[in-house]
Structures are given as C-alpha cells and as structure tokens.
C-alpha positions as protocol buffer text, in pm:
chain_id: "A"
residue {
  index: 1
  type: MET
  ca { x: 274 y: -2167 z: 4 }
}
residue {
  index: 2
  type: LEU
  ca { x: 157 y: -2012 z: 333 }
}
residue {
  index: 3
  type: ALA
  ca { x: -143 y: -2167 z: 502 }
}
residue {
  index: 4
  type: GLY
  ca { x: -427 y: -1922 z: 443 }
}
residue {
  index: 5
  type: SER
  ca { x: -584 y: -1992 z: 783 }
}
residue {
  index: 6
  type: LEU
  ca { x: -283 y: -1847 z: 963 }
}
residue {
  index: 7
  type: LEU
  ca { x: -307 y: -1500 z: 812 }
}
residue {
  index: 8
  type: ALA
  ca { x: -579 y: -1239 z: 776 }
}
residue {
  index: 9
  type: TRP
  ca { x: -513 y: -955 z: 536 }
}
residue {
  index: 10
  type: ALA
  ca { x: -450 y: -637 z: 731 }
}
residue {
  index: 11
  type: ASP
  ca { x: -718 y: -370 z: 739 }
}
residue {
  index: 12
  type: GLU
  ca { x: -984 y: -563 z: 545 }
}
residue {
  index: 13
  type: ALA
  ca { x: -1098 y: -314 z: 287 }
}
residue {
  index: 14
  type: PRO
  ca { x: -1420 y: -224 z: 108 }
}
residue {
  index: 15
  type: ARG
  ca { x: -1450 y: -356 z: -246 }
}
residue {
  index: 16
  type: VAL
  ca { x: -1323 y: -116 z: -510 }
}
residue {
  index: 17
  type: GLN
  ca { x: -1354 y: -139 z: -888 }
}
residue {
  index: 18
  type: SER
  ca { x: -1198 y: 135 z: -1099 }
}
residue {
  index: 19
  type: ALA
  ca { x: -1219 y: 155 z: -1475 }
}
residue {
  index: 20
  type: GLY
  ca { x: -1202 y: 442 z: -1720 }
}
residue {
  index: 21
  type: SER
  ca { x: -1396 y: 731 z: -1572 }
}
residue {
  index: 22
  type: ARG
  ca { x: -1557 y: 581 z: -1262 }
}
residue {
  index: 23
  type: ILE
  ca { x: -1506 y: 395 z: -936 }
}
residue {
  index: 24
  type: VAL
  ca { x: -1767 y: 158 z: -794 }
}
residue {
  index: 25
  type: LEU
  ca { x: -1754 y: 94 z: -418 }
}
residue {
  index: 26
  type: ALA
  ca { x: -1927 y: -163 z: -200 }
}
residue {
  index: 27
  type: TRP
  ca { x: -1899 y: -202 z: 179 }
}
residue {
  index: 28
  type: GLN
  ca { x: -2088 y: -295 z: 495 }
}
residue {
  index: 29
  type: ALA
  ca { x: -2232 y: -41 z: 742 }
}
residue {
  index: 30
  type: ASP
  ca { x: -2404 y: -177 z: 1054 }
}
residue {
  index: 31
  type: GLY
  ca { x: -2440 y: -509 z: 876 }
}
residue {
  index: 32
  type: GLN
  ca { x: -2612 y: -356 z: 574 }
}
residue {
  index: 33
  type: PRO
  ca { x: -2464 y: -343 z: 222 }
}
residue {
  index: 34
  type: VAL
  ca { x: -2385 y: 4 z: 86 }
}
residue {
  index: 35
  type: ARG
  ca { x: -2285 y: 97 z: -267 }
}
residue {
  index: 36
  type: ALA
  ca { x: -2156 y: 423 z: -409 }
}
residue {
  index: 37
  type: GLN
  ca { x: -2015 y: 546 z: -736 }
}
residue {
  index: 38
  type: LEU
  ca { x: -1756 y: 812 z: -811 }
}
residue {
  index: 39
  type: LEU
  ca { x: -1725 y: 972 z: -1155 }
}
residue {
  index: 40
  type: ALA
  ca { x: -1425 y: 1156 z: -1299 }
}
residue {
  index: 41
  type: ALA
  ca { x: -1470 y: 1502 z: -1446 }
}
residue {
  index: 42
  type: PRO
  ca { x: -1517 y: 1517 z: -1823 }
}
residue {
  index: 43
  type: GLY
  ca { x: -1188 y: 1457 z: -2002 }
}
residue {
  index: 44
  type: ARG
  ca { x: -1033 y: 1290 z: -1698 }
}
residue {
  index: 45
  type: VAL
  ca { x: -934 y: 924 z: -1652 }
}
residue {
  index: 46
  type: ILE
  ca { x: -922 y: 726 z: -1327 }
}
residue {
  index: 47
  type: GLY
  ca { x: -645 y: 472 z: -1267 }
}
residue {
  index: 48
  type: SER
  ca { x: -577 y: 241 z: -974 }
}
residue {
  index: 49
  type: ALA
  ca { x: -775 y: 293 z: -653 }
}
residue {
  index: 50
  type: ASP
  ca { x: -787 y: 172 z: -293 }
}
residue {
  index: 51
  type: ALA
  ca { x: -1020 y: 218 z: 3 }
}
residue {
  index: 52
  type: CYS
  ca { x: -1043 y: 159 z: 377 }
}
residue {
  index: 53
  type: TYR
  ca { x: -1299 y: 199 z: 652 }
}
residue {
  index: 54
  type: GLY
  ca { x: -1302 y: 527 z: 846 }
}
residue {
  index: 55
  type: ASP
  ca { x: -1493 y: 658 z: 1145 }
}
residue {
  index: 56
  type: SER
  ca { x: -1867 y: 595 z: 1191 }
}
residue {
  index: 57
  type: ASN
  ca { x: -1885 y: 324 z: 922 }
}
residue {
  index: 58
  type: SER
  ca { x: -1758 y: 567 z: 659 }
}
residue {
  index: 59
  type: ILE
  ca { x: -1508 y: 472 z: 391 }
}
residue {
  index: 60
  type: ILE
  ca { x: -1223 y: 668 z: 237 }
}
residue {
  index: 61
  type: VAL
  ca { x: -1132 y: 596 z: -124 }
}
residue {
  index: 62
  type: VAL
  ca { x: -811 y: 713 z: -295 }
}
residue {
  index: 63
  type: TRP
  ca { x: -732 y: 703 z: -663 }
}
residue {
  index: 64
  type: GLU
  ca { x: -497 y: 823 z: -934 }
}
residue {
  index: 65
  type: GLU
  ca { x: -646 y: 1059 z: -1191 }
}
residue {
  index: 66
  type: SER
  ca { x: -506 y: 1205 z: -1512 }
}
residue {
  index: 67
  type: PRO
  ca { x: -617 y: 1399 z: -1818 }
}
residue {
  index: 68
  type: ALA
  ca { x: -708 y: 1189 z: -2120 }
}
residue {
  index: 69
  type: ASP
  ca { x: -365 y: 1250 z: -2277 }
}
residue {
  index: 70
  type: GLY
  ca { x: -191 y: 1103 z: -1970 }
}
residue {
  index: 71
  type: SER
  ca { x: 40 y: 1403 z: -1940 }
}
residue {
  index: 72
  type: ASP
  ca { x: 37 y: 1394 z: -1561 }
}
residue {
  index: 73
  type: THR
  ca { x: -127 y: 1199 z: -1279 }
}
residue {
  index: 74
  type: ASP
  ca { x: -243 y: 1322 z: -939 }
}
residue {
  index: 75
  type: ILE
  ca { x: -373 y: 1154 z: -623 }
}
residue {
  index: 76
  type: HIS
  ca { x: -733 y: 1224 z: -518 }
}
residue {
  index: 77
  type: ALA
  ca { x: -950 y: 1113 z: -226 }
}
residue {
  index: 78
  type: GLN
  ca { x: -1313 y: 1112 z: -118 }
}
residue {
  index: 79
  type: LYS
  ca { x: -1494 y: 1013 z: 200 }
}
residue {
  index: 80
  type: PHE
  ca { x: -1840 y: 852 z: 194 }
}
residue {
  index: 81
  type: SER
  ca { x: -2077 y: 831 z: 489 }
}
residue {
  index: 82
  type: ALA
  ca { x: -2240 y: 507 z: 598 }
}
residue {
  index: 83
  type: ALA
  ca { x: -2531 y: 606 z: 374 }
}
residue {
  index: 84
  type: GLY
  ca { x: -2307 y: 649 z: 69 }
}
residue {
  index: 85
  type: THR
  ca { x: -2307 y: 1030 z: 73 }
}
residue {
  index: 86
  type: PRO
  ca { x: -1983 y: 1207 z: -35 }
}
residue {
  index: 87
  type: LEU
  ca { x: -1844 y: 1413 z: 256 }
}
residue {
  index: 88
  type: TRP
  ca { x: -1541 y: 1590 z: 106 }
}
residue {
  index: 89
  type: GLY
  ca { x: -1726 y: 1798 z: -152 }
}
residue {
  index: 90
  type: ALA
  ca { x: -1874 y: 1677 z: -477 }
}
residue {
  index: 91
  type: ALA
  ca { x: -1536 y: 1604 z: -638 }
}
residue {
  index: 92
  type: GLY
  ca { x: -1334 y: 1501 z: -332 }
}
residue {
  index: 93
  type: ILE
  ca { x: -992 y: 1645 z: -252 }
}
residue {
  index: 94
  type: VAL
  ca { x: -654 y: 1654 z: -425 }
}
residue {
  index: 95
  type: VAL
  ca { x: -407 y: 1476 z: -197 }
}
residue {
  index: 96
  type: ASN
  ca { x: -100 y: 1543 z: -409 }
}
residue {
  index: 97
  type: ASP
  ca { x: -32 y: 1709 z: -742 }
}
residue {
  index: 98
  type: PHE
  ca { x: 348 y: 1699 z: -772 }
}
residue {
  index: 99
  type: ARG
  ca { x: 469 y: 1738 z: -1128 }
}
residue {
  index: 100
  type: GLY
  ca { x: 480 y: 1416 z: -1327 }
}
residue {
  index: 101
  type: HIS
  ca { x: 293 y: 1100 z: -1235 }
}
residue {
  index: 102
  type: GLN
  ca { x: 172 y: 1004 z: -887 }
}
residue {
  index: 103
  type: ARG
  ca { x: 52 y: 645 z: -894 }
}
residue {
  index: 104
  type: ALA
  ca { x: -39 y: 329 z: -699 }
}
residue {
  index: 105
  type: PRO
  ca { x: -212 y: 502 z: -402 }
}
residue {
  index: 106
  type: ARG
  ca { x: -285 y: 295 z: -94 }
}
residue {
  index: 107
  type: VAL
  ca { x: -464 y: 400 z: 226 }
}
residue {
  index: 108
  type: ALA
  ca { x: -479 y: 291 z: 590 }
}
residue {
  index: 109
  type: ALA
  ca { x: -698 y: 423 z: 872 }
}
residue {
  index: 110
  type: VAL
  ca { x: -525 y: 580 z: 1173 }
}
residue {
  index: 111
  type: PRO
  ca { x: -670 y: 766 z: 1474 }
}
residue {
  index: 112
  type: GLY
  ca { x: -832 y: 1085 z: 1346 }
}
residue {
  index: 113
  type: GLY
  ca { x: -810 y: 1006 z: 976 }
}
residue {
  index: 114
  type: VAL
  ca { x: -608 y: 811 z: 722 }
}
residue {
  index: 115
  type: VAL
  ca { x: -256 y: 796 z: 584 }
}
residue {
  index: 116
  type: ILE
  ca { x: -225 y: 773 z: 205 }
}
residue {
  index: 117
  type: VAL
  ca { x: 92 y: 651 z: 34 }
}
residue {
  index: 118
  type: TRP
  ca { x: 187 y: 663 z: -334 }
}
residue {
  index: 119
  type: GLN
  ca { x: 479 y: 644 z: -576 }
}
residue {
  index: 120
  type: SER
  ca { x: 593 y: 957 z: -759 }
}
residue {
  index: 121
  type: ASP
  ca { x: 823 y: 1013 z: -1056 }
}
residue {
  index: 122
  type: SER
  ca { x: 850 y: 1387 z: -985 }
}
residue {
  index: 123
  type: ALA
  ca { x: 1228 y: 1339 z: -946 }
}
residue {
  index: 124
  type: GLY
  ca { x: 1255 y: 1213 z: -1305 }
}
residue {
  index: 125
  type: PRO
  ca { x: 1192 y: 909 z: -1524 }
}
residue {
  index: 126
  type: ARG
  ca { x: 1290 y: 573 z: -1373 }
}
residue {
  index: 127
  type: ASN
  ca { x: 1331 y: 745 z: -1036 }
}
residue {
  index: 128
  type: ASN
  ca { x: 1000 y: 685 z: -860 }
}
residue {
  index: 129
  type: ASN
  ca { x: 1004 y: 771 z: -491 }
}
residue {
  index: 130
  type: ILE
  ca { x: 757 y: 693 z: -211 }
}
residue {
  index: 131
  type: TRP
  ca { x: 561 y: 968 z: -35 }
}
residue {
  index: 132
  type: CYS
  ca { x: 271 y: 980 z: 210 }
}
residue {
  index: 133
  type: GLN
  ca { x: 24 y: 1226 z: 362 }
}
residue {
  index: 134
  type: HIS
  ca { x: -204 y: 1219 z: 668 }
}
residue {
  index: 135
  type: ILE
  ca { x: -558 y: 1333 z: 586 }
}
residue {
  index: 136
  type: LEU
  ca { x: -785 y: 1419 z: 879 }
}
residue {
  index: 137
  type: ASN
  ca { x: -1146 y: 1309 z: 906 }
}
residue {
  index: 138
  type: ASP
  ca { x: -1264 y: 1648 z: 777 }
}
residue {
  index: 139
  type: GLY
  ca { x: -1050 y: 1624 z: 462 }
}
residue {
  index: 140
  type: ARG
  ca { x: -769 y: 1858 z: 568 }
}
residue {
  index: 141
  type: ALA
  ca { x: -405 y: 1755 z: 537 }
}
residue {
  index: 142
  type: ARG
  ca { x: -249 y: 1713 z: 882 }
}
residue {
  index: 143
  type: TRP
  ca { x: 107 y: 1759 z: 758 }
}
residue {
  index: 144
  type: ALA
  ca { x: 206 y: 2084 z: 585 }
}
residue {
  index: 145
  type: THR
  ca { x: 375 y: 1888 z: 306 }
}
residue {
  index: 146
  type: PRO
  ca { x: 380 y: 1519 z: 214 }
}
residue {
  index: 147
  type: ALA
  ca { x: 631 y: 1308 z: 407 }
}
residue {
  index: 148
  type: ALA
  ca { x: 917 y: 1145 z: 215 }
}
residue {
  index: 149
  type: VAL
  ca { x: 921 y: 772 z: 285 }
}
residue {
  index: 150
  type: CYS
  ca { x: 1203 y: 684 z: 45 }
}
residue {
  index: 151
  type: THR
  ca { x: 1390 y: 902 z: -206 }
}
residue {
  index: 152
  type: ALA
  ca { x: 1681 y: 665 z: -277 }
}
residue {
  index: 153
  type: ARG
  ca { x: 1824 y: 641 z: -628 }
}
residue {
  index: 154
  type: GLY
  ca { x: 1648 y: 413 z: -870 }
}
residue {
  index: 155
  type: ASP
  ca { x: 1283 y: 316 z: -869 }
}
residue {
  index: 156
  type: GLN
  ca { x: 1068 y: 253 z: -565 }
}
residue {
  index: 157
  type: ARG
  ca { x: 730 y: 114 z: -661 }
}
residue {
  index: 158
  type: ALA
  ca { x: 414 y: -66 z: -549 }
}
residue {
  index: 159
  type: PRO
  ca { x: 381 y: 68 z: -193 }
}
residue {
  index: 160
  type: ALA
  ca { x: 175 y: -115 z: 69 }
}
residue {
  index: 161
  type: ILE
  ca { x: 59 y: 34 z: 398 }
}
residue {
  index: 162
  type: ALA
  ca { x: -78 y: -80 z: 735 }
}
residue {
  index: 163
  type: ALA
  ca { x: -148 y: 101 z: 1062 }
}
residue {
  index: 164
  type: ASP
  ca { x: 83 y: 23 z: 1352 }
}
residue {
  index: 165
  type: GLN
  ca { x: 0 y: 22 z: 1725 }
}
residue {
  index: 166
  type: ASP
  ca { x: 145 y: 367 z: 1793 }
}
residue {
  index: 167
  type: MET
  ca { x: -83 y: 587 z: 1577 }
}
residue {
  index: 168
  type: GLY
  ca { x: 159 y: 567 z: 1286 }
}
residue {
  index: 169
  type: VAL
  ca { x: 196 y: 339 z: 984 }
}
residue {
  index: 170
  type: VAL
  ca { x: 433 y: 86 z: 835 }
}
residue {
  index: 171
  type: ILE
  ca { x: 498 y: 120 z: 461 }
}
residue {
  index: 172
  type: ALA
  ca { x: 667 y: -136 z: 236 }
}
residue {
  index: 173
  type: TRP
  ca { x: 757 y: -124 z: -132 }
}
residue {
  index: 174
  type: GLU
  ca { x: 951 y: -278 z: -420 }
}
residue {
  index: 175
  type: ASP
  ca { x: 1295 y: -115 z: -432 }
}
residue {
  index: 176
  type: TYR
  ca { x: 1523 y: -118 z: -737 }
}
residue {
  index: 177
  type: ARG
  ca { x: 1821 y: 77 z: -597 }
}
residue {
  index: 178
  type: LYS
  ca { x: 2045 y: -231 z: -650 }
}
residue {
  index: 179
  type: GLY
  ca { x: 1921 y: -302 z: -1002 }
}
residue {
  index: 180
  type: HIS
  ca { x: 1662 y: -567 z: -917 }
}
residue {
  index: 181
  type: ALA
  ca { x: 1349 y: -574 z: -704 }
}
residue {
  index: 182
  type: ASP
  ca { x: 1403 y: -594 z: -327 }
}
residue {
  index: 183
  type: ILE
  ca { x: 1158 y: -541 z: -43 }
}
residue {
  index: 184
  type: TYR
  ca { x: 1215 y: -239 z: 181 }
}
residue {
  index: 185
  type: ALA
  ca { x: 1002 y: -92 z: 458 }
}
residue {
  index: 186
  type: GLN
  ca { x: 980 y: 211 z: 685 }
}
residue {
  index: 187
  type: ARG
  ca { x: 779 y: 309 z: 991 }
}
residue {
  index: 188
  type: ILE
  ca { x: 632 y: 661 z: 986 }
}
residue {
  index: 189
  type: ASP
  ca { x: 512 y: 817 z: 1311 }
}
residue {
  index: 190
  type: ALA
  ca { x: 200 y: 1027 z: 1363 }
}
residue {
  index: 191
  type: ASP
  ca { x: 393 y: 1346 z: 1281 }
}
residue {
  index: 192
  type: GLY
  ca { x: 523 y: 1214 z: 948 }
}
residue {
  index: 193
  type: ALA
  ca { x: 876 y: 1141 z: 1072 }
}
residue {
  index: 194
  type: PRO
  ca { x: 1056 y: 820 z: 971 }
}
residue {
  index: 195
  type: LEU
  ca { x: 1156 y: 600 z: 1263 }
}
residue {
  index: 196
  type: GLY
  ca { x: 1398 y: 374 z: 1076 }
}
residue {
  index: 197
  type: SER
  ca { x: 1707 y: 433 z: 865 }
}
residue {
  index: 198
  type: GLU
  ca { x: 1687 y: 699 z: 597 }
}
residue {
  index: 199
  type: ASP
  ca { x: 1521 y: 553 z: 285 }
}
residue {
  index: 200
  type: GLY
  ca { x: 1401 y: 245 z: 471 }
}
residue {
  index: 201
  type: VAL
  ca { x: 1520 y: -92 z: 593 }
}
residue {
  index: 202
  type: ALA
  ca { x: 1593 y: -385 z: 362 }
}
residue {
  index: 203
  type: ILE
  ca { x: 1347 y: -660 z: 454 }
}
residue {
  index: 204
  type: GLU
  ca { x: 1465 y: -889 z: 175 }
}
residue {
  index: 205
  type: ASP
  ca { x: 1744 y: -816 z: -75 }
}
residue {
  index: 206
  type: ALA
  ca { x: 1834 y: -1167 z: -191 }
}
residue {
  index: 207
  type: PRO
  ca { x: 1945 y: -1226 z: -552 }
}
residue {
  index: 208
  type: GLY
  ca { x: 1664 y: -1217 z: -803 }
}
residue {
  index: 209
  type: ASP
  ca { x: 1341 y: -1023 z: -761 }
}
residue {
  index: 210
  type: GLN
  ca { x: 1115 y: -986 z: -461 }
}
residue {
  index: 211
  type: ARG
  ca { x: 783 y: -827 z: -559 }
}
residue {
  index: 212
  type: ASN
  ca { x: 425 y: -746 z: -467 }
}
residue {
  index: 213
  type: PRO
  ca { x: 449 y: -661 z: -95 }
}
residue {
  index: 214
  type: ARG
  ca { x: 126 y: -669 z: 104 }
}
residue {
  index: 215
  type: PHE
  ca { x: 39 y: -675 z: 474 }
}
residue {
  index: 216
  type: ALA
  ca { x: -143 y: -937 z: 678 }
}
residue {
  index: 217
  type: ARG
  ca { x: -210 y: -1005 z: 1046 }
}
residue {
  index: 218
  type: ALA
  ca { x: -104 y: -1334 z: 1199 }
}
residue {
  index: 219
  type: SER
  ca { x: -332 y: -1511 z: 1445 }
}
residue {
  index: 220
  type: HIS
  ca { x: -129 y: -1360 z: 1733 }
}
residue {
  index: 221
  type: GLU
  ca { x: -183 y: -1008 z: 1587 }
}
residue {
  index: 222
  type: ALA
  ca { x: 174 y: -968 z: 1463 }
}
residue {
  index: 223
  type: LEU
  ca { x: 198 y: -743 z: 1157 }
}
residue {
  index: 224
  type: MET
  ca { x: 326 y: -962 z: 876 }
}
residue {
  index: 225
  type: LEU
  ca { x: 463 y: -848 z: 543 }
}
residue {
  index: 226
  type: VAL
  ca { x: 413 y: -1096 z: 260 }
}
residue {
  index: 227
  type: TRP
  ca { x: 578 y: -1086 z: -82 }
}
residue {
  index: 228
  type: ASP
  ca { x: 648 y: -1304 z: -387 }
}
residue {
  index: 229
  type: ASP
  ca { x: 1007 y: -1424 z: -414 }
}
residue {
  index: 230
  type: TYR
  ca { x: 1166 y: -1499 z: -753 }
}
residue {
  index: 231
  type: ARG
  ca { x: 1521 y: -1568 z: -635 }
}
residue {
  index: 232
  type: PRO
  ca { x: 1740 y: -1810 z: -836 }
}
residue {
  index: 233
  type: GLY
  ca { x: 1664 y: -2175 z: -769 }
}
residue {
  index: 234
  type: PHE
  ca { x: 1286 y: -2138 z: -765 }
}
residue {
  index: 235
  type: SER
  ca { x: 1108 y: -2245 z: -1083 }
}
residue {
  index: 236
  type: ALA
  ca { x: 802 y: -2051 z: -962 }
}
residue {
  index: 237
  type: PRO
  ca { x: 761 y: -1761 z: -719 }
}
residue {
  index: 238
  type: VAL
  ca { x: 742 y: -1856 z: -352 }
}
residue {
  index: 239
  type: GLN
  ca { x: 537 y: -1655 z: -103 }
}
residue {
  index: 240
  type: VAL
  ca { x: 746 y: -1534 z: 191 }
}
residue {
  index: 241
  type: GLN
  ca { x: 656 y: -1349 z: 510 }
}
residue {
  index: 242
  type: SER
  ca { x: 842 y: -1144 z: 770 }
}
residue {
  index: 243
  type: ASP
  ca { x: 726 y: -1006 z: 1105 }
}
residue {
  index: 244
  type: LEU
  ca { x: 733 y: -624 z: 1091 }
}
residue {
  index: 245
  type: THR
  ca { x: 572 y: -568 z: 1429 }
}
residue {
  index: 246
  type: HIS
  ca { x: 901 y: -436 z: 1564 }
}
residue {
  index: 247
  type: LEU
  ca { x: 1021 y: -244 z: 1259 }
}
residue {
  index: 248
  type: PRO
  ca { x: 1270 y: -66 z: 1229 }
}
residue {
  index: 249
  type: VAL
  ca { x: 1432 y: -379 z: 1378 }
}
residue {
  index: 250
  type: PRO
  ca { x: 1233 y: -645 z: 1189 }
}
residue {
  index: 251
  type: GLU
  ca { x: 1271 y: -1018 z: 1190 }
}
residue {
  index: 252
  type: PRO
  ca { x: 1585 y: -1075 z: 977 }
}
residue {
  index: 253
  type: HIS
  ca { x: 1492 y: -1112 z: 610 }
}
residue {
  index: 254
  type: GLY
  ca { x: 1225 y: -1374 z: 672 }
}
residue {
  index: 255
  type: VAL
  ca { x: 1502 y: -1635 z: 678 }
}
residue {
  index: 256
  type: LEU
  ca { x: 1326 y: -1890 z: 900 }
}
residue {
  index: 257
  type: VAL
  ca { x: 1007 y: -1873 z: 699 }
}
residue {
  index: 258
  type: MET
  ca { x: 1200 y: -1894 z: 375 }
}
residue {
  index: 259
  type: ALA
  ca { x: 1378 y: -2208 z: 490 }
}
residue {
  index: 260
  type: VAL
  ca { x: 1045 y: -2375 z: 571 }
}
residue {
  index: 261
  type: LEU
  ca { x: 894 y: -2264 z: 241 }
}
residue {
  index: 262
  type: ALA
  ca { x: 1195 y: -2377 z: 43 }
}
residue {
  index: 263
  type: ALA
  ca { x: 1172 y: -2722 z: 200 }
}
residue {
  index: 264
  type: TRP
  ca { x: 798 y: -2732 z: 130 }
}
residue {
  index: 265
  type: TYR
  ca { x: 852 y: -2628 z: -230 }
}
residue {
  index: 266
  type: ALA
  ca { x: 1115 y: -2895 z: -283 }
}
residue {
  index: 267
  type: ARG
  ca { x: 879 y: -3164 z: -150 }
}
residue {
  index: 268
  type: ALA
  ca { x: 586 y: -3028 z: -351 }
}
residue {
  index: 269
  type: THR
  ca { x: 791 y: -3026 z: -668 }
}
residue {
  index: 270
  type: ARG
  ca { x: 889 y: -3389 z: -618 }
}
residue {
  index: 271
  type: HIS
  ca { x: 521 y: -3479 z: -578 }
}
residue {
  index: 272
  type: GLY
  ca { x: 402 y: -3268 z: -868 }
}
residue {
  index: 273
  type: VAL
  ca { x: 230 y: -3000 z: -658 }
}
residue {
  index: 274
  type: ARG
  ca { x: 239 y: -2626 z: -747 }
}
C-alpha cells in the first residue's frame, strides 16, 4: 500500500489501553517513561479511549463511560501532569452527557488546550452525528455548548481529528448519508465554527465503502487523511490518502493517489503480493 517511510501519524499519542473499569497510560516526559492508571467509579464501565500530549509534558486522556447496564454513554476527560498526577480532580471532567450514547472520542492538542470529538446518537437510533468541544488547560469548556461538526441524515461514525495550522482542527469521519460508507471532513476554527460546507465536504464518495479514516503528516508537513477503500474491483481493501492541508478545498478525492495504488495493486496481485 503506501510506503510507511513517507508518512508519520499525526500527533503521535501516548499509549492507551482501556478495558472494563480502567485505563492504563504510558508516555514520555523529558525523556523519562511515565505511567498512570485511571479507574471508573463502582458500577461504571469504560469503553474506547484516546490521549494526546498537552502543555508541560502533560497528557490529556478522553474516554467513553457508561453504567453497567449500558443504558447511556458519556464522554469524560482527565489531564495528568508529567509526574502522572491527575490535574482535573480525582474523577476528571464530563465533556458531554447528551442523552443516548456518546462514543468513539478522539482528542487533539491545540493552543491553550485540546479539542475532543465524538459521535452521538442523541438524535435517534441509526442517526449518529459528530460533535466536538474545546477544553482549556484548566479543564473548563471554552465553548458554551459543543460544536456540531455534522448532523446530516444517516449515520456519521468513527471520527478522526488533527490540529491545523490556524489554531483550529480538521475532523474526518465515516459518513453513511448515501447508504454506504464515504469519507467526509470538516475544518473547525478556534471559535467552534465550521469553515467548510454545512455537514462537511466529501473527500471520497466512490461506490462501495470507504472506512477507518486517520490522519498522518507527509514528509513535507502536509496534513494527509488516510482511509481503507473497499470499492468494487478490489479483492482486498486498498489504503488511500488525500491532502487536507487546504480543506475546505481539499485535493480532489485522492484520485491521483488512487490511480497509483490501483496500478500497484494490479501488479502485486499478478505477482502474488498482498
């Protein structure tokens, strides 16, 4: 697929392991390894989690948390100092507690804090939308209410996030508004306002599914979005990339990269390579 040496995953993150009622974190501070553990309250269950580096070698971890019966799911966050000390109270903060299930949180550092993105089914079953919130270094929410990234019909899932060069973020996700998985993205400025079309820009909406968006930096510092493409004609998913540095006017649908990858895949298939 793509040559690994050409890309570095954006915002290299601390290591996060979440299971059951706890999160285990490991990161580097001034070249020294640091470990910390976060425990859910009794009767609570922790789901997926993510983390990024903050100011002064701190880290910010975000996670989904629900009661044992799974009746609802909220987004929580905690900040740890370089020494592994929790800084946002013993239990952290609640980032969002819309009704229903808030899931798949992701976090990116921005000047003065972090932006956290998640998917929410508060609008109803099979109608997940994408929301985000800016949390300041002291744990306060910068925006009065979470910012809507995409509230189009159908499901929007699996958000990914990366900081841009203008104190905002770029967010991408799987979008099912057309009945299958496409890749959409949106740029959000420092005040929580979308800079692209309402409900995002289609980065790739080819036939078949496009899934699992994630960000990387190219060697020339361009912000690249990478996803797995399952369009008809491929007997296995192909990894595709598109330059989102200039979103909301991105490189068109990753067409040039797709052409190269399609040719590579055809040659690899003939030679028995996967």
